[in-house]
Residue frames as a rotation matrix with the C-alpha (Angstrom) as fourth column:
MET 1
-0.060 0.613 0.788 60.99
-0.509 0.660 -0.552 10.78
-0.858 -0.434 0.273 -5.15
ASP 2
-0.857 -0.272 0.438 60.87
0.155 0.675 0.722 7.86
-0.492 0.686 -0.536 -7.54
ASP 3
-0.567 0.735 0.371 57.20
0.569 0.024 0.822 8.36
0.595 0.677 -0.432 -8.23
PRO 4
-0.992 0.117 0.045 55.62
-0.117 -0.738 -0.664 11.45
-0.044 -0.664 0.746 -6.65
THR 5
-0.362 0.922 -0.138 52.17
-0.679 -0.159 0.717 10.41
0.639 0.354 0.683 -7.89
LYS 6
-0.571 0.095 -0.816 52.05
0.419 0.888 -0.190 7.64
0.706 -0.451 -0.546 -5.23
ILE 7
-0.965 0.228 -0.131 50.59
0.007 -0.475 -0.880 10.19
-0.263 -0.850 0.457 -2.82
PHE 8
-0.431 0.870 -0.239 47.39
-0.888 -0.363 0.283 10.21
0.160 0.334 0.929 -4.89
ALA 9
-0.240 0.350 -0.905 46.86
-0.076 0.923 0.377 6.47
0.968 0.159 -0.195 -4.13
LEU 10
-0.990 -0.085 -0.109 46.48
0.103 0.072 -0.992 7.26
0.092 -0.994 -0.063 -0.38
SER 11
-0.262 0.952 -0.159 42.97
0.869 0.304 0.391 6.70
0.420 -0.036 -0.907 0.90
LYS 12
-0.533 0.130 0.836 41.20
-0.131 -0.989 0.070 9.98
0.836 -0.072 0.544 1.50
ILE 13
0.620 0.768 -0.161 39.07
0.005 0.202 0.979 8.35
0.784 -0.608 0.122 4.10
PHE 14
0.554 -0.456 -0.697 42.15
0.827 0.396 0.398 7.56
0.094 -0.797 0.597 6.32
HIS 15
-0.321 -0.852 0.413 44.19
0.787 -0.483 -0.385 10.60
0.527 0.202 0.825 5.35
GLU 16
0.325 0.479 0.816 41.94
-0.106 -0.838 0.535 13.05
0.940 -0.260 -0.222 7.28
PRO 17
-0.568 -0.779 0.265 43.68
-0.379 -0.038 -0.925 13.64
0.730 -0.626 -0.273 10.62
ALA 18
-0.129 0.598 0.791 40.67
-0.977 0.059 -0.204 12.82
-0.168 -0.800 0.576 12.89
ARG 19
0.847 0.481 -0.227 39.99
-0.523 0.831 -0.189 9.57
0.098 0.278 0.955 11.06
LEU 20
0.147 -0.891 -0.429 43.69
-0.177 0.403 -0.898 8.70
0.973 0.208 -0.098 11.07
ALA 21
-0.658 -0.332 0.676 43.72
-0.686 -0.109 -0.720 9.19
0.313 -0.937 -0.156 14.87
ILE 22
0.318 0.844 0.431 40.53
-0.916 0.391 -0.091 7.07
-0.245 -0.366 0.898 15.24
MET 23
0.828 0.002 -0.561 41.91
-0.301 0.846 -0.441 4.24
0.474 0.534 0.701 13.18
THR 24
-0.215 -0.976 -0.024 45.24
-0.331 0.096 -0.939 4.37
0.919 -0.193 -0.344 14.96
LEU 25
-0.471 0.129 0.873 43.57
-0.881 -0.015 -0.473 4.14
-0.048 -0.992 0.121 18.37
LEU 26
0.573 0.793 0.206 41.18
-0.769 0.608 -0.199 1.35
-0.283 -0.044 0.958 17.32
SER 27
0.540 -0.483 -0.690 43.98
-0.308 0.649 -0.696 -0.61
0.783 0.588 0.202 15.61
ALA 28
-0.539 -0.812 0.226 45.95
-0.495 0.088 -0.865 -0.55
0.682 -0.577 -0.449 18.87
ARG 29
-0.690 0.391 0.609 42.91
-0.529 0.302 -0.793 -1.92
-0.495 -0.869 -0.002 20.77
PRO 30
-0.804 0.365 -0.469 41.31
-0.255 0.500 0.827 -4.76
0.537 0.785 -0.309 18.82
GLU 31
-0.676 0.610 -0.412 38.94
0.731 0.487 -0.477 -5.43
-0.090 -0.624 -0.776 21.76
GLY 32
0.143 0.755 0.640 37.38
0.732 -0.516 0.445 -2.02
0.666 0.406 -0.626 20.97
VAL 33
-0.923 -0.330 -0.199 37.11
0.382 -0.720 -0.579 1.33
0.048 -0.610 0.791 22.61
ASP 34
0.033 0.980 -0.196 33.95
0.972 -0.077 -0.221 2.84
-0.232 -0.184 -0.955 24.04
PHE 35
0.499 0.303 0.812 32.63
0.612 -0.787 -0.082 6.29
0.614 0.537 -0.578 22.95
ASN 36
0.990 -0.064 0.127 33.70
-0.130 -0.772 0.622 8.17
0.058 -0.632 -0.772 26.06
GLY 37
0.424 -0.890 0.171 37.15
0.403 0.354 0.844 6.48
-0.811 -0.288 0.509 26.13
MET 38
0.006 -0.397 0.918 37.67
1.000 -0.008 -0.010 7.40
0.012 0.918 0.397 22.50
ARG 39
0.677 0.330 0.658 36.49
0.381 -0.922 0.072 11.00
0.630 0.202 -0.750 23.01
ASN 40
0.940 -0.339 -0.043 38.69
-0.126 -0.460 0.879 11.53
-0.317 -0.821 -0.475 26.05
THR 41
0.225 -0.904 0.363 41.78
0.629 0.419 0.654 9.92
-0.744 0.081 0.663 24.43
LEU 42
-0.187 -0.293 0.938 41.46
0.974 -0.179 0.138 11.80
0.127 0.939 0.319 21.21
LYS 43
-0.539 0.050 -0.841 40.19
0.389 -0.871 -0.301 15.09
-0.747 -0.489 0.450 22.85
MET 44
-0.887 0.356 0.293 37.43
0.203 -0.270 0.941 15.41
0.414 0.895 0.168 20.25
THR 45
-0.590 0.790 0.167 33.99
-0.770 -0.488 -0.411 16.90
-0.244 -0.371 0.896 20.62
LYS 46
-0.286 0.559 0.778 31.05
0.022 0.816 -0.578 14.52
-0.958 -0.148 -0.245 20.64
GLY 47
0.673 0.659 -0.337 29.75
-0.241 -0.236 -0.941 15.86
-0.700 0.714 0.000 17.35
ASN 48
0.257 -0.703 -0.663 33.09
-0.965 -0.218 -0.143 15.74
-0.044 0.677 -0.735 15.60
LEU 49
-0.698 -0.440 0.564 33.74
-0.493 0.867 0.066 12.18
-0.519 -0.232 -0.823 16.79
VAL 50
0.064 0.848 0.525 30.34
0.059 0.522 -0.851 11.02
-0.996 0.085 -0.017 15.61
VAL 51
0.720 0.217 -0.659 30.79
-0.558 -0.384 -0.736 12.55
-0.413 0.897 -0.155 12.17
HIS 52
-0.097 -0.870 -0.484 34.20
-0.990 0.132 -0.039 10.90
0.098 0.476 -0.874 11.63
VAL 53
-0.677 -0.075 0.732 33.22
-0.312 0.930 -0.194 7.52
-0.667 -0.360 -0.653 13.02
SER 54
0.404 0.902 0.151 30.14
-0.109 0.212 -0.971 7.52
-0.908 0.376 0.184 10.84
LYS 55
0.484 -0.287 -0.827 32.33
-0.874 -0.194 -0.445 8.05
-0.033 0.938 -0.345 7.68
LEU 56
-0.614 -0.789 0.025 34.51
-0.789 0.614 -0.026 5.11
0.005 -0.036 -0.999 8.76
GLU 57
-0.427 0.563 0.707 31.44
-0.141 0.731 -0.667 2.99
-0.893 -0.385 -0.233 9.52
GLU 58
0.601 0.689 -0.405 29.87
-0.438 -0.140 -0.888 3.79
-0.669 0.711 0.218 6.10
ALA 59
0.161 -0.694 -0.702 33.10
-0.964 0.041 -0.261 2.69
0.210 0.719 -0.663 4.45
GLY 60
0.843 0.262 -0.469 32.91
-0.181 0.961 0.211 -0.62
0.506 -0.093 0.857 6.33
TYR 61
-0.092 -0.994 -0.061 36.05
-0.056 0.066 -0.996 0.07
0.994 -0.089 -0.062 8.39
VAL 62
-0.907 -0.164 0.388 34.55
-0.370 -0.128 -0.920 0.40
0.201 -0.978 0.055 11.81
GLU 63
-0.250 0.855 -0.455 31.71
0.411 0.519 0.749 -1.52
0.877 0.000 -0.481 13.51
VAL 64
-0.587 0.174 0.791 29.58
-0.675 -0.644 -0.360 0.04
0.447 -0.745 0.496 16.17
LEU 65
-0.432 0.403 -0.807 28.22
0.465 0.866 0.184 -2.18
0.773 -0.295 -0.562 18.95
LYS 66
-0.183 0.508 0.842 25.49
-0.723 -0.649 0.235 -1.01
0.666 -0.566 0.486 21.30
GLU 67
-0.222 0.088 -0.971 25.22
0.432 0.902 -0.017 -2.79
0.874 -0.423 -0.238 24.59
PHE 68
0.663 0.378 0.646 24.25
-0.410 -0.539 0.736 -2.30
0.626 -0.753 -0.203 28.25
LEU 69
-0.300 -0.761 -0.575 26.75
0.391 0.451 -0.802 -2.47
0.870 -0.466 0.162 31.06
ASP 70
-0.807 0.116 -0.580 25.33
0.572 -0.098 -0.815 -2.33
-0.151 -0.988 0.013 34.51
ARG 71
0.144 0.989 0.019 22.03
0.900 -0.123 -0.418 -1.12
-0.412 0.077 -0.908 33.00
GLN 72
0.237 -0.157 -0.959 23.82
-0.191 -0.975 0.112 1.75
-0.953 0.157 -0.261 31.30
PRO 73
0.972 0.150 0.179 23.97
0.147 0.205 -0.968 2.10
-0.182 0.967 0.178 27.52
ARG 74
0.111 -0.976 -0.186 27.44
-0.179 -0.204 0.963 1.77
-0.978 -0.073 -0.197 26.08
THR 75
0.968 0.080 -0.239 28.67
-0.242 0.030 -0.970 2.22
-0.071 0.996 0.048 22.48
LEU 76
0.241 -0.899 0.366 31.73
0.023 0.382 0.924 0.27
-0.970 -0.214 0.112 21.54
TYR 77
0.771 -0.044 -0.635 33.80
-0.617 -0.294 -0.730 0.76
-0.155 0.955 -0.254 18.44
ARG 78
0.169 -0.723 0.670 36.01
0.058 0.685 0.726 -1.79
-0.984 -0.083 0.158 16.72
THR 79
-0.374 -0.368 -0.851 37.81
-0.832 -0.273 0.483 -2.10
-0.410 0.889 -0.204 13.44
THR 80
0.804 0.574 0.156 36.46
-0.425 0.738 -0.525 -4.58
-0.416 0.356 0.837 10.91
ALA 81
0.242 -0.721 0.650 38.62
0.557 0.651 0.516 -7.05
-0.795 0.237 0.559 9.07
LEU 82
0.461 -0.048 0.886 38.34
0.837 -0.310 -0.452 -4.78
0.296 0.950 -0.102 6.00
GLY 83
0.968 -0.090 0.236 39.26
-0.167 -0.929 0.331 -1.79
0.189 -0.360 -0.914 8.13
ARG 84
0.549 -0.810 0.206 42.39
-0.135 0.158 0.978 -3.46
-0.825 -0.565 -0.023 9.39
GLU 85
0.199 -0.454 0.869 43.37
0.839 0.536 0.088 -4.65
-0.506 0.711 0.488 5.95
ASP 86
0.544 0.060 0.837 42.88
0.665 -0.639 -0.387 -1.31
0.511 0.767 -0.388 4.20
PHE 87
0.959 -0.255 0.123 44.41
-0.278 -0.761 0.586 0.66
-0.056 -0.596 -0.801 7.03
SER 88
0.363 -0.870 0.333 47.51
0.246 0.434 0.866 -1.56
-0.899 -0.232 0.372 6.86
ILE 89
0.203 -0.226 0.953 47.71
0.979 0.060 -0.195 -0.94
-0.013 0.972 0.233 3.09
TYR 90
0.879 0.172 0.444 47.34
0.196 -0.981 -0.007 2.80
0.434 0.093 -0.896 3.74
LEU 91
0.802 -0.595 0.052 50.17
-0.271 -0.285 0.920 2.76
-0.532 -0.752 -0.390 6.30
ARG 92
0.182 -0.767 0.615 52.46
0.627 0.572 0.528 0.84
-0.757 0.290 0.585 3.96
ARG 93
0.385 0.034 0.922 51.85
0.850 -0.401 -0.341 3.27
0.359 0.915 -0.184 1.17
LEU 94
0.962 0.039 0.269 52.45
-0.063 -0.931 0.360 6.18
0.265 -0.364 -0.893 3.48
GLU 95
0.565 -0.811 0.153 55.69
0.013 0.193 0.981 4.61
-0.825 -0.552 0.119 4.79
ASP 96
0.143 -0.526 0.838 56.84
0.934 0.352 0.062 4.13
-0.328 0.774 0.542 1.21
ILE 97
0.664 0.153 0.732 56.15
0.465 -0.851 -0.245 7.79
0.586 0.503 -0.636 0.38
ILE 98
0.948 -0.301 0.102 57.93
-0.267 -0.579 0.771 8.90
-0.173 -0.758 -0.629 3.52
SER 99
0.374 -0.864 0.337 60.97
0.396 0.477 0.785 6.69
-0.839 -0.160 0.520 2.84
GLN 100
0.205 -0.264 0.942 61.20
0.970 -0.070 -0.231 8.08
0.127 0.962 0.242 -0.68
ALA 101
0.832 0.178 0.526 60.91
0.150 -0.984 0.096 11.66
0.534 -0.001 -0.845 0.55
ARG 102
0.857 -0.516 0.005 63.64
-0.059 -0.087 0.994 11.11
-0.513 -0.852 -0.105 3.11
LYS 103
0.320 -0.748 0.582 66.07
0.895 0.439 0.072 10.27
-0.309 0.498 0.810 0.35
TYR 104
-0.064 -0.247 0.967 65.87
0.742 -0.660 -0.119 13.85
0.668 0.709 0.225 -0.86
ALA 105
0.878 0.467 0.105 65.30
0.267 -0.661 0.701 15.75
0.397 -0.587 -0.705 2.37
């Protein structure tokens, strides 16, 4: 690899598998995903999902919208502009690292 230290530039927030899965799902659905849809798609427990979404929300990468749909509360999650931008940077860095590693694999 030309520069093996590039791996240290990867965002630790995104690099955790659960948060990587959450950001991937939300990036594919800019209109947002509700809590139950996210939980069912990612096969995560409620508690685990809440912890990881909270980390992403604290970092400013995910917004949480509370609304009522047919008088039922609904929580919707969407990526923020910052979340989309930083996740895109993370993916480009990861792709660069993978492409460098493939040269020697």
